[in-house]
C-alpha positions in Angstrom: -5.4 32.3 11.9 -6.6 28.8 11.0 -4.9 26.3 12.8 -4.2 24.7 9.1 -2.7 27.9 8.7 -0.6 28.0 11.9 0.9 24.2 11.4 1.6 25.8 7.8 3.8 28.0 9.2 5.6 25.8 12.3 5.9 23.1 9.4 7.4 25.2 6.9 9.9 26.8 9.1 10.9 23.4 10.1 11.1 21.3 6.5 12.4 23.7 4.2 15.7 24.1 5.5 15.9 19.8 5.6 14.7 20.2 1.6 11.5 19.8 2.2 8.8 22.2 1.0 4.7 22.8 0.2 3.4 22.2 -2.5 2.9 25.9 -4.1 -0.7 24.9 -4.7 -1.5 26.4 -0.8 -5.3 25.6 -1.1 -4.5 21.5 -1.6 -2.0 22.2 1.2 -3.9 23.6 3.6 -6.9 21.0 2.8 -4.2 18.2 3.5 -3.2 20.0 6.8 -6.5 20.1 7.9 -7.0 16.4 7.9 -3.8 15.6 9.4 -5.2 17.7 11.9 -8.7 16.0 12.1 -6.5 12.8 12.2 -4.8 13.7 14.9 -7.7 14.5 16.7 -9.1 11.1 15.8 -6.2 9.1 16.5 -3.9 11.0 18.9 -1.2 11.4 16.0 -1.0 12.9 12.9 -1.5 10.4 10.1 -1.3 10.5 6.1 -4.6 11.9 5.1 -4.2 10.3 1.7 -3.4 6.7 3.4 -6.3 4.6 5.9 -5.3 4.8 9.5 -5.8 1.9 11.9 -6.2 3.9 15.1 -3.2 1.8 16.5 -0.2 4.0 16.8 2.5 1.6 16.6 1.2 -0.3 13.4 0.2 3.3 11.4 3.6 4.2 12.5 5.4 4.3 9.4 2.3 6.5 7.6 2.6 9.9 10.8 3.5 12.6 8.8 6.1 13.1 7.3 5.8 9.6 6.6 8.5 6.8 6.4 8.0 7.5 2.7 8.7 10.9 2.0 12.2 10.5 1.6 12.5 8.4 -1.4 9.6 9.4 -2.9 10.6 13.1 -3.1 14.1 12.1 -3.7 12.8 9.9 -7.0 9.6 11.5 -7.9 10.0 15.5 -6.5 7.1 14.4 -4.2 5.9 12.8 -1.4 2.7 10.1 -2.3 -0.4 13.2 -1.0 2.1 15.9 -2.6 2.1 17.9 0.3 5.9 17.8 0.4 7.5 18.2 -2.8 11.8 19.2 -3.8 12.1 22.8 -4.9 12.6 21.5 -8.2 9.2 19.9 -8.3 7.4 23.8 -7.7 9.5 25.0 -10.2 8.7 23.1 -12.9 11.5 21.3 -13.5 10.6 17.7 -12.3 7.6 16.2 -14.1 3.9 16.1 -12.2 3.7 12.6 -12.5 1.8 9.9 -10.1 3.7 8.7 -7.2 2.8 5.2 -6.1 2.3 3.6 -3.4 5.1 2.6 -1.5 3.6 1.4 1.4 3.8 -2.3 1.8 0.4 -4.7 1.2 1.0 -6.3 4.5 1.3 -2.4 6.3 -2.3 -1.5 4.9 -5.1 -2.7 7.4 
C-alpha cells in the first residue's frame, strides 16, 4: 500500500464522521494526497497542493490541509477548492459540479 493510500484510509476515517468525503474520483484524490505528502517533505506540513506555498508555516497556516476555506467552500459549493473534500450530495450528483472560486485573500498569496 502506498503512502497516499495509507493517508487516504486514515483521513477518510477522521473526516467522514465530520461530513467531509473524498471525491469519488479516487485517481484524482490519490494524486492530491501524493502532492500533500510531497509538500510535507518540502515544507514540513501538508499545504494545499492547489495553491502556492511560501514555505513559512505561519504564512501558510490558512492553507494547511484541510484548509481554512474547506468548510465554507463545501457548504456553498459542495466541494473544496481542490475538489479533494466534498459533501455526500456532491458525490451523489445532487449538487452541480461548478468551479469553486479562490477564497484566500490576495494579501495572503505570496
